[in-house]
VOKE-450000 format. One line per field, with one value per residue (C-alpha): residue number from 1; x, y, z. Coordinates in nm, 4 decimals. Layout:
<rs>
num	[NUM,...]
X	[X,...]
Y	[Y,...]
Z	[Z,...]
</rs>
This chain:
<rs>
num	[1,2,3,4,5,6,7,8,9,10,11,12,13,14,15,16,17,18,19,20,21,22,23,24,25,26,27,28,29,30,31,32,33,34,35,36,37,38,39,40,41,42,43,44,45,46,47,48,49,50,51,52,53,54,55,56,57,58,59,60,61,62,63,64,65,66,67,68,69,70,71,72,73,74,75,76,77,78,79,80,81,82,83,84,85,86,87,88,89,90,91,92,93,94,95,96,97,98,99,100,101,102,103,104,105,106,107,108,109,110,111,112,113,114,115,116,117,118,119,120,121,122,123,124,125,126,127,128,129,130,131,132,133,134,135,136,137,138,139,140,141,142,143,144,145,146,147,148,149,150,151,152,153,154,155,156,157,158,159,160,161,162,163,164,165,166,167,168,169,170,171,172,173,174,175,176,177,178,179,180,181,182,183,184,185,186,187,188,189,190,191,192,193,194,195,196,197,198,199,200,201,202,203,204,205,206,207,208,209,210,211,212,213,214,215,216,217,218,219,220,221,222,223,224,225,226,227,228,229,230,231,232,233,234,235,236,237,238,239,240,241,242,243,244,245,246,247,248,249,250,251,252,253,254,255,256,257,258,259,260,261,262,263,264,265,266,267,268,269,270,271,272,273,274,275,276,277,278,279,280,281,282,283,284,285,286,287,288,289,290,291,292,293,294,295,296,297,298,299,300,301,302,303,304,305,306,307,308,309,310,311,312,313,314,315,316,317,318,319,320,321,322,323,324,325,326,327,328,329,330,331,332,333,334,335,336,337,338,339,340,341,342,343,344,345,346,347,348,349,350,351,352,353,354,355,356,357,358,359,360,361,362,363,364,365,366,367,368,369,370,371,372,373,374,375,376,377,378,379,380,381,382,383,384,385,386,387,388,389,390,391,392,393,394,395,396,397,398,399,400,401,402,403,404,405,406,407,408,409,410,411,412,413,414,415,416,417,418,419,420,421,422,423,424,425,426,427,428,429,430,431,432,433,434,435,436,437,438,439,440,441,442,443,444,445,446,447,448,449,450,451,452,453]
X	[1.3511,1.5342,1.4725,1.7489,1.8951,1.9959,2.3276,2.5285,2.9046,3.0729,3.4548,3.7135,4.0181,4.0476,4.2185,3.9588,3.6829,3.8097,3.8061,3.4441,3.3523,3.4963,3.3274,2.9849,2.9958,3.0080,2.6309,2.4364,2.1361,2.3274,2.2705,2.5554,2.6166,2.9573,3.0237,3.3484,3.2059,2.9381,2.7587,2.7454,2.5796,2.3250,2.2345,2.1375,1.9265,1.6189,1.7257,1.6131,1.9054,1.8242,2.1786,2.4744,2.8326,2.9842,3.3506,3.3927,3.6643,3.5596,3.7067,3.3992,3.1880,3.2503,3.0736,2.8716,2.7469,2.6458,2.4747,2.2654,2.1550,2.0683,1.8577,1.6711,1.5956,1.4832,1.5321,1.4900,1.8026,2.0552,2.3948,2.7088,3.0118,3.3457,3.6357,4.0122,3.9667,3.9273,3.7764,3.5083,3.3701,3.3222,3.1557,2.9156,2.8249,2.7496,2.5399,2.3407,2.2774,2.1253,2.4145,2.3347,2.6941,3.0518,3.3269,3.7043,3.9187,4.1429,4.1970,3.8481,3.6603,3.5351,3.3539,3.2376,3.0957,2.9121,2.7665,2.6589,2.4943,2.3131,2.1931,2.0787,1.8946,1.7095,1.6247,1.4833,1.2703,1.1359,1.0564,0.8763,0.6788,0.5775,0.4665,0.2690,0.0980,0.0149,-0.1315,-0.3428,-0.4566,-0.5401,-0.7567,-0.9101,-1.0217,-1.1814,-1.5142,-1.7362,-1.5287,-1.4807,-1.8129,-2.1028,-2.4545,-2.6867,-2.9171,-2.9679,-2.7963,-2.4737,-2.4745,-2.4474,-2.1361,-1.9919,-2.0486,-1.8573,-1.5733,-1.5327,-1.4757,-1.2482,-0.9928,-0.9428,-0.7545,-0.5705,-0.8481,-0.8950,-1.1893,-1.3987,-1.5867,-1.8788,-2.1200,-2.2355,-2.0064,-1.9677,-2.0558,-1.7082,-1.5262,-1.1755,-1.2799,-1.3885,-1.0558,-0.8595,-1.0765,-1.0009,-0.6264,-0.5934,-0.7852,-0.5854,-0.2512,-0.0917,-0.1914,0.1700,0.2706,0.1968,-0.1517,-0.1119,-0.4245,-0.4291,-0.7159,-0.7077,-0.9485,-0.7222,-0.4101,-0.3651,-0.3879,-0.0356,0.1112,-0.0807,0.1548,0.4580,0.2642,0.1621,0.4651,0.7503,1.0160,1.3911,1.5996,1.5957,1.3102,1.1166,1.1418,1.1325,1.2379,1.5436,1.5554,1.4362,1.0800,0.9405,0.5819,0.2849,0.2882,0.6468,0.5587,0.2863,0.5237,0.3982,0.1032,-0.2085,-0.2662,-0.6094,-0.7056,-0.9946,-1.2164,-1.0733,-1.3469,-1.1734,-0.8612,-0.8076,-0.8091,-0.4381,-0.3340,-0.5958,-0.4008,-0.0792,-0.2540,-0.3981,-0.0484,0.0929,-0.1883,-0.1677,0.2116,0.2618,0.5543,0.6188,0.8710,0.9428,0.9034,1.2373,1.3620,1.4406,1.4366,1.1145,1.0353,0.8426,0.5416,0.3712,0.0850,-0.2832,-0.5125,-0.8343,-1.0342,-1.3341,-1.5653,-1.8988,-1.9586,-2.1271,-1.8260,-2.0437,-2.2146,-1.8765,-1.7631,-2.0760,-2.0126,-1.6519,-1.5023,-1.3571,-1.1724,-1.3747,-1.0677,-0.9648,-1.3231,-1.3315,-0.9789,-1.0758,-1.4204,-1.2823,-1.4984,-1.7581,-1.8573,-2.1486,-2.1964,-2.5607,-2.6519,-2.7389,-3.1057,-3.1308,-2.9774,-3.2834,-3.1976,-2.8227,-2.8632,-2.9246,-2.6545,-2.3967,-2.5156,-2.4725,-2.1247,-2.0257,-2.1714,-1.9764,-1.6604,-1.7112,-1.7573,-1.4435,-1.2321,-1.3453,-1.3433,-1.7079,-1.9700,-2.1628,-2.4545,-2.7616,-3.0312,-3.3920,-3.6675,-3.7669,-3.4061,-3.3809,-3.7062,-3.5738,-3.2476,-3.4397,-3.6620,-3.3756,-3.2418,-2.8652,-2.7460,-2.3961,-2.4384,-2.2250,-1.9916,-2.2882,-2.4316,-2.1044,-2.1147,-2.4757,-2.3956,-2.0832,-2.2774,-2.5647,-2.3183,-2.1901,-2.5351,-2.7044,-2.7190,-2.7997,-2.6796,-2.9598,-2.9643,-3.3164,-3.4740,-3.3975,-3.0255,-3.0329,-2.9384,-2.9188,-2.7199,-2.4924,-2.6838,-2.8796,-3.2570,-3.3604,-3.6115,-3.3325,-3.2279,-2.9713,-2.6365,-2.3645,-2.0078,-1.8355,-1.4732,-1.3847,-1.3180,-1.6594,-1.8219,-1.6471,-1.7631,-2.1253,-2.0975,-1.9479,-2.2055,-2.4916,-2.3740,-2.3107,-2.6663,-2.7958,-2.6105,-2.6691,-2.3113,-2.1658,-1.8129,-1.6961,-1.9905,-1.9417,-1.5676,-1.6382,-1.9020,-1.6560,-1.3591,-1.1530,-1.0052,-1.1845,-0.9098,-1.0046,-1.3662,-1.2507,-1.0195,-1.3114,-1.5276,-1.2540,-1.2068,-1.5846,-1.6028,-1.3102,-1.4810,-1.8046,-1.6131,-1.4469,-1.7833]
Y	[0.2722,0.5197,0.8906,1.1453,1.3115,1.6776,1.7444,2.0617,2.0187,2.3257,2.3140,2.5890,2.3605,2.2721,1.9413,1.8311,1.9512,1.7019,1.4322,1.5142,1.5121,1.1629,1.0280,1.1732,1.0668,0.7014,0.7001,0.7994,0.8937,1.1895,1.5285,1.7457,2.1204,2.2512,2.5818,2.7295,2.9608,2.9656,3.2689,3.1123,2.8032,3.0100,3.2159,2.8953,2.7350,2.8149,2.5173,2.3035,2.0733,1.7714,1.7116,1.9494,1.8245,2.1290,2.2075,2.3444,2.5979,2.8323,3.1686,3.3768,3.1963,2.9218,2.5901,2.6746,3.0023,2.8296,2.5492,2.7979,2.9828,2.6570,2.5364,2.8674,2.8350,2.4720,2.2603,1.9388,1.9832,1.7225,1.8902,1.6733,1.8613,1.7610,1.8962,1.8676,1.9483,1.6508,1.8391,1.6569,1.9793,2.1306,1.8159,1.7989,2.1676,2.1270,1.8165,2.0073,2.2790,2.0231,1.8802,1.5279,1.4022,1.5191,1.3594,1.4031,1.4421,1.1349,0.8112,0.6867,0.9949,0.8331,0.5469,0.7644,1.0296,0.7793,0.6068,0.9413,1.0506,0.7184,0.7245,1.0847,0.9784,0.7085,0.9670,1.1976,0.9134,0.8361,1.2028,1.2299,0.9151,1.0582,1.3845,1.1852,0.9780,1.2898,1.4494,1.1390,1.1463,1.5138,1.4412,1.1351,1.3367,1.6238,1.6904,1.5708,1.2570,1.1388,1.2286,1.0933,1.2264,1.5157,1.5275,1.8464,1.6834,1.6086,1.9492,2.1037,1.8933,2.0290,2.3827,2.3108,2.1440,2.4500,2.6495,2.3841,2.3910,2.7677,2.7783,2.5514,2.5527,2.2318,2.0368,1.8054,1.5456,1.3689,1.1065,0.7514,0.4570,0.3951,0.7455,0.8032,1.0244,0.9314,0.9935,1.3447,1.4022,1.2945,1.5161,1.8183,1.7455,1.6815,1.9982,2.2183,2.3957,2.0998,1.8457,1.7739,1.6984,1.3869,1.2791,1.0668,0.8863,0.7480,0.5337,0.5929,0.3044,0.0558,0.1243,-0.0219,0.2605,0.1976,0.2504,0.5575,0.8143,0.6579,0.6221,0.9888,1.1611,0.9123,0.7969,0.7953,0.4793,0.3254,0.5448,0.2343,-0.1435,-0.2467,0.0934,-0.0458,0.2339,0.5916,0.6140,0.9109,0.9821,1.0396,1.4151,1.4359,1.2136,1.4638,1.7634,2.0327,1.8073,1.6808,1.4397,1.2782,1.1532,0.9142,0.8043,1.0812,1.0112,0.6839,0.8589,0.8306,1.1426,1.1343,1.1396,1.4053,1.6492,1.5779,1.6103,1.9473,2.0759,1.9570,2.1260,2.4514,2.4822,2.3407,2.1361,1.7818,1.6103,1.2418,1.0091,1.0027,1.3072,1.6604,1.8482,2.0017,1.9651,2.2504,2.1355,2.2688,2.0212,2.0600,1.8598,1.6904,1.4784,1.2487,1.0582,0.8776,0.9887,1.3096,1.4778,1.7334,1.4449,1.2841,1.6090,1.6118,1.2505,1.3255,1.1138,1.3995,1.7142,2.0306,2.2387,1.9864,1.9704,2.3450,2.3347,2.0627,2.1903,2.4216,2.3875,2.1148,1.8948,1.6590,1.3688,1.2692,0.8996,0.7297,0.6981,1.0793,1.1158,1.0286,0.9062,0.9173,0.5506,0.4561,0.6882,0.5416,0.1837,0.2238,0.3648,0.0686,-0.1771,-0.0268,-0.0262,-0.3930,-0.4964,-0.3110,-0.4515,-0.8075,-0.7959,-0.8894,-0.7566,-0.4501,-0.5177,-0.3109,-0.2947,-0.3820,-0.1421,-0.3795,-0.4025,-0.0235,0.0007,-0.2527,-0.0599,0.2614,0.1094,-0.0161,0.1942,0.1121,0.1132,0.0562,0.3486,0.3721,0.0945,-0.1408,-0.0397,-0.1344,-0.4803,-0.5275,-0.4258,-0.6446,-0.9459,-0.8816,-0.8700,-1.2134,-1.3650,-1.2616,-1.5162,-1.2570,-0.9116,-0.7604,-0.7584,-0.8320,-0.7829,-1.1452,-1.0769,-0.7933,-0.9471,-0.7228,-0.8335,-1.0122,-1.3411,-1.3166,-1.3001,-0.9788,-0.8990,-0.8646,-0.5029,-0.5000,-0.5307,-0.7708,-0.6467,-0.8913,-0.9382,-0.9712,-1.3419,-1.3936,-1.2072,-1.4412,-1.7406,-1.6290,-1.5865,-1.9343,-2.0844,-1.9191,-2.0396,-2.3937,-2.3998,-2.2485,-2.5008,-2.8129,-2.8258,-2.8451,-2.7274,-2.7135,-2.4957,-2.2582,-2.2356,-2.1398,-1.8891,-1.7165,-1.7649,-1.9404,-2.2892,-2.5835,-2.6013,-2.2497,-2.3618,-2.6604,-2.4353,-2.1991,-2.4957,-2.6132,-2.2636,-2.2188,-2.5372,-2.4221,-2.0848,-2.2554,-2.4771,-2.1743,-2.0036]
Z	[-2.2490,-2.0263,-2.0760,-2.1312,-1.8221,-1.8531,-1.6765,-1.6193,-1.5599,-1.4083,-1.4264,-1.5000,-1.5390,-1.9130,-1.8381,-1.5880,-1.8213,-2.0823,-1.8162,-1.7317,-2.1006,-2.1292,-1.8141,-1.8879,-2.2542,-2.1493,-2.1100,-2.4252,-2.2081,-2.0610,-2.2256,-2.0919,-2.0985,-1.9820,-1.8052,-1.6766,-1.4077,-1.1410,-1.2821,-1.6296,-1.4798,-1.2869,-1.5959,-1.7768,-1.5048,-1.7148,-1.9296,-1.6333,-1.5585,-1.3433,-1.2179,-1.1763,-1.1354,-0.9652,-0.9068,-0.5562,-0.6475,-0.9292,-1.0421,-0.9548,-0.6950,-0.4422,-0.4799,-0.1688,-0.3208,-0.6437,-0.4502,-0.2513,-0.5660,-0.7431,-0.4478,-0.4369,-0.8089,-0.7853,-0.4690,-0.6677,-0.8840,-0.7660,-0.7098,-0.6914,-0.5589,-0.7177,-0.5120,-0.4701,-0.1012,0.1289,0.4237,0.6201,0.7684,0.4220,0.2907,0.5863,0.5487,0.1763,0.2354,0.4986,0.2401,0.0059,-0.2002,-0.3174,-0.2883,-0.2321,-0.4444,-0.4104,-0.7235,-0.7265,-0.9175,-0.8179,-0.9387,-1.2591,-1.0826,-0.7943,-1.0266,-1.2478,-0.9411,-0.7945,-1.1214,-1.1613,-0.8004,-0.8392,-1.1529,-0.9566,-0.6936,-0.9631,-1.1038,-0.7584,-0.6933,-1.0296,-0.9487,-0.6104,-0.7763,-1.0331,-0.7630,-0.5628,-0.8748,-0.9337,-0.5704,-0.5994,-0.9052,-0.7404,-0.4412,-0.6289,-0.4580,-0.7416,-0.8040,-0.4473,-0.2845,-0.4845,-0.4587,-0.5380,-0.2343,-0.0340,0.2623,0.0733,-0.0976,0.2491,0.3026,-0.0248,0.1012,0.4220,0.2325,0.0126,0.3312,0.4829,0.1985,0.2044,0.5355,0.7781,1.0376,1.2364,1.0950,1.3141,1.1092,1.2737,1.1498,1.2009,1.1328,0.7616,0.6408,0.4939,0.7428,0.6244,0.2635,0.3637,0.5428,0.2346,0.0157,0.2356,0.2330,-0.1418,-0.2269,0.0122,-0.0284,0.1533,-0.1115,-0.2133,0.1459,0.3572,0.4620,0.7764,0.9058,1.2615,1.3894,1.7654,1.8321,1.6535,1.8650,2.2161,2.4712,2.6024,2.2540,2.1369,2.2904,2.1206,1.7939,1.7900,1.9404,1.8858,2.1317,2.1805,2.1941,2.5412,2.6683,2.7787,2.7633,2.3988,2.2614,2.0828,1.8245,1.7889,1.6569,1.4640,1.5659,1.3357,1.3997,1.2732,0.9760,0.8851,0.8917,0.6485,0.5662,0.7450,1.0323,1.0539,1.4004,1.3446,1.6363,1.8558,2.1091,2.2019,2.3376,2.7154,2.9302,3.0182,2.6536,2.5733,2.7928,2.6020,2.2672,2.3720,2.4520,2.1173,1.9240,2.1224,2.1297,1.7775,1.8997,2.0147,2.2411,2.1846,2.4834,2.6646,2.4747,2.5847,2.2532,2.1260,1.7572,1.5961,1.3969,1.0870,1.0690,0.9920,1.2202,1.1109,1.3558,1.3280,1.5589,1.5511,1.9102,2.0295,2.1896,2.3711,2.5506,2.6171,2.7835,3.0048,3.1011,3.1957,2.9163,2.7127,2.8174,2.7706,2.6760,2.4088,2.2813,2.2147,2.0661,1.8208,1.7294,1.4596,1.1505,1.2163,0.9223,0.9854,0.7455,0.7021,0.7285,0.4031,0.5000,0.4902,0.1442,-0.0678,-0.4180,-0.3449,-0.2495,-0.6136,-0.7482,-0.5095,-0.5669,-0.9448,-0.8887,-0.6677,-0.9187,-1.2063,-0.9932,-0.8988,-1.2626,-1.3718,-1.0889,-1.1538,-1.5344,-1.5774,-1.8172,-1.7114,-1.4774,-1.3976,-1.1310,-1.2092,-1.1002,-0.8189,-0.7002,-0.6892,-0.4933,-0.2439,-0.2048,-0.1371,0.1338,0.3511,0.6427,0.6120,0.9728,0.8280,0.5837,0.2665,0.3803,0.4162,0.0782,-0.0916,0.0701,-0.0406,-0.3997,-0.4205,-0.2941,-0.5360,-0.8275,-0.7243,-0.6707,-0.9954,-1.2784,-1.5458,-1.6451,-1.4355,-1.0559,-0.9317,-0.5887,-0.4911,-0.5377,-0.2858,0.0489,0.3530,0.6570,0.4079,0.3532,0.6781,0.7029,0.5300,0.8066,1.0657,1.0355,1.3159,1.1381,1.2401,1.2596,1.0230,0.9299,0.5616,0.6179,0.7805,0.4928,0.2445,0.4483,0.4174,0.0397,0.0001,0.2370,0.0491,-0.2928,-0.1719,-0.0441,-0.3682,-0.5890,-0.3745,-0.2426,-0.5944,-0.5065,-0.8683,-0.9727,-0.6775,-0.7482,-1.1100,-1.0010,-0.7652,-1.0016,-0.7355,-0.7017,-0.5420,-0.2806,-0.1675,-0.1165,0.0897,0.2940,0.3639,0.4731,0.7101,0.8556,0.8876,1.0978,1.3139,1.3653,1.4703,1.7166,1.8756,1.9182]
</rs>
């Protein structure tokens, strides 16, 4: 069911007012208030209209003056200018000032106005949805909800985050792989005064070196082979919000110099362009490397290092977080059960002891994999020590972690269960809640992977 849309119609011509009454009455979802002057409309903005159909020529104020006052009151009100003047320059100027549409009074006005109102309505719904999602994200990334634990080590992180959200200082996040650096960056952003603006993450290590400059700063059409259109860079995408440069230690020295200039000057020039674009962007960076050592080794610019240092936040490895291991494991287990629609599971005392003894070279990311696998392996509502498999389903005595893809991880689960249930494909398929054909496809792909190796 569609909700009611509140519309103001501002028109001083009695005849045209009747026409507007007719057009806007065609949709029962429209709640319309009529005004004959610009000042009368402005005085009633407290009634919170969503759309205003505004005559350009009024007895007291011009349509441009009314538009400016409306946008100052609430930039999200959609203003549709209805004018007898067919002047392109006027229309362009009003659209630049924030008008949603510009409609000429002629025989097509009825259809044009209804289309404009309906399109504006869709735009309002989309904006409301975006606000709702951002509110949900903001709640999701509250400190206590997003960062789980009560150890002394993690409480020190909380203290630093409280400082990080108060200003726009650059924050450098360091920690081993899997400690949750992007989660920390999101938490800072969604608790800051920029929380309603974009959060743009960029994994430097995941982008080929020859493409990073274009990815970060954008390019103009024709600036290099393959640049068939203009490309907006990540810094521009993050305008008024936050850019998160993950694995900053992987950036080559040539690009480091360009990044330093962008951060210092707070402006960017697209590749192949001549115009500078002013930036209002907060910068957060993260790395698993020791950047001070990288500077000594000549792999990282000293001037950029000091520029990025800002407020340092160090994330402790999981092995230094005491009983947080069990708290986080229980959280992951509950999350897994909810996501997969299975009855609640719990850890036995022996399982908890086993979880606490392990060193977790892959940190929180590894713990989640261990918990998810244990939830699949258990045959009861209690996870026991035998269900806890480190290194996926590898020998538990081998503590050096493999770097596995999601597909390889799935292969190991299927392989383990086939071994456990004497190659009973039907039983394994039921256990994993997938079709037999999926098991056979995995077996085929596992053989192909072995052949390639």
